[in-house]
N, C-alpha and C positions, 0 to 999 in steps of 0.2 A: 441690550441686544441678545444676551444669553437667554433671557426669558422668552423672547420671541422665537428664537431658534428651537427652544425646548417645546413650546406650544405647537409650532408648525411641524416640528419633527416627530411629535408624538404618534401621529397616525402611521408612521413608517417603522415604529419600534417592532411590531411583529415580524416584519420583513427582515429587519436587521438581526433579530433573534434567530429566525429561521436560517439565515445565511451563516450565522455564527455556529449554529448547531450542525449544519451540513459540513462546515470546515472541520469541526471536532470529529465528526464521524469519518470523514475522509482521512484525517491524520491517523485515527485508530486503525482503520482498515489497512492503510499503507504500512503501519508498524507491524501489524499481524501478518500481512502478506510477505514482508521481507525479513521476518524474524528467523534467525538461523535455527532455533529450536524447532519451529514449525516445519521448516524445510527438512530437517533431520528426521522428524517423525514421519513425514510423508515419504521420504526415501526408504525408511525402515519398513513402512507399510507396503511399498512397492516390492521390496526385497522379500518380505514374508509371502506376499501373494505370488511372486515368481517361484519361490521355493515350494509352495503348495501346488504349483502348476496351473494357477488361475490366469496368468498372463503369459503371452508369447514374448519371445525375445524382442520383437519389434515394439510391442506395447511397453515393455520395460524401458527400452531406450527412449521412447517418446515421453514417458512419464519423467524419467530422469532429466531429459533435455528441458522439459517444461519447468521443473522445479529449479534446476540450476540456472536456467534462463532468467527466472524471476530474481534470483539473487544477484546475478551479474548485471542485470538491467538496473537494479537499485544502486549498485556500486558505480556504474557508469553515469547514471543520472545525478548521483551525489557529487561525483567528480566534476561533472559539467556545471552544476550549480555553484560549487566552490570556485571553479575557474571563472565563471561569469561574475561572481561576487568580488573576486580578487581584481578583476579588470576595472571595476568601478572606482 
């Protein structure tokens, strides 16, 4: 039965490989998006731009809100995932 599954499943191998690649890319993007070091660099860039007078106070507040929102969203999502895993 294993040989038949292999032979008939072979045409779907590229699709499975593509799905696996997409999952790896998604994980990497999420890691980079929620990395505290990246967030800190972005906040430093906003602060430097503000000091140079390139950003208005409203733009600074918006940028800080966006960066900190990504970090808290990840924490909330992680807590919810852990909570649902615990319920199982």
